[in-house]
N, C-alpha and C positions, 0 to 999 in steps of 0.2 A: 715525498708521498709514498705511502705504504699501500700496496695492493694485497688484499686478502682474498684468497681463492675460496670458493664455497665447495662444500662436499657435494659430490654428484649424487643423483638418485640411485637406488639399488640396481636397476637395470644397466644404467650407464657405468656405474662403478664396476660391475662384473665384467662388462665388455672392456673397459679401459684397463682394469687390473690384469686381465688375461694378456692383453697386448703388451703391457709394461713388462710382465713376467717373461713373455716370449722374447722380448728384446733383450732383457738382462741375461736370459739363458743363452741367447745367440751371441751377443757382442761383449758382454761384460759389464763393468761398473757403470751405473747410470749417472747421467748428468744431474745437477742440482734440481732442475725443474722436474725431472722424472721422479726424483726422490720425494719431492713435495707432493706430486700427484699420487705416488704410491701410498704415502701416509694418509692423504685425504680419502682415497678409494678404499683402503684397508679399513679405516675408521667407519666409513659408511657401510661396508659389508659386515663388519663385526657387530655393528649396532642394528643390523637389519634382521628380518625373519629368515634370511638365508644362512645365518651363522651356523646352524647345525649341519648344513650341507657343504660348508667351506672346507677346503683341504687343511689338515692340521698344520702344515708348514706356514700357512698364511696367518694362523693364530700365533705361532711361535716366532716368526720372522717379523719383528716390529718395525724394521726399516728395510729399505731397498738394499742396503749394503749387507744386511744379515741374510736376505734372500740370495743375494749374489754369492756369498760364501757357501750357503747351503747347496745351491743348485750346481755350482762348479765342483763341489766335492761329490755330488751325486753321480755324475758321469763325465768323463773327459770329452765325449762327443756331443756337439751342439744339437744334432738331430735327436738324440736320446733325451736330452734335457727338454727340448721343446715338446716332444711326445709326452713326456712326464707331466709337464704343465697342462697340456691340452686334456690329458686323461684325468688329472686332478680336478679340473673345472667341470667335468661332465655332470657330476651330481648337482652342483649349483645351477648349472644351465638347465638340466632336466626339471629341477624344482621350479625354476623361474618360468620355463616354457609351459609347465602344467598349470600354472596359475591362470585363472580365467578372470577377466574383468567383467564384473556384473554391474549392469546399469539398472538401478531400481526403477527408472522411469521408462525403460524400454518395454515394448509390447512383446510378450513371449511368442506370439504368433507370427511375428515379422521374420 
């Protein structure tokens, strides 16, 4: 039996991707399941309206192992790597937080 994982929605993909990247920055090479989730989240984000706000390394690092190589060359200290990841995601997070959900059936006076 083959289990196929679905791509997460944009908001979930951003949250999960940041956590995956922080984990890779902290502990090193990701396990296979994390690599699969990285690929699914990355794909969801690249195809979303957040693409212009994504950090460049996310576009360049097509796999979790590529990101691992990149981030561990960036700085030898785990704290600096995690701070870099958090900072890099601030634009995407700001863009996502600024989006308003508009309900066409709501009463504007409510």
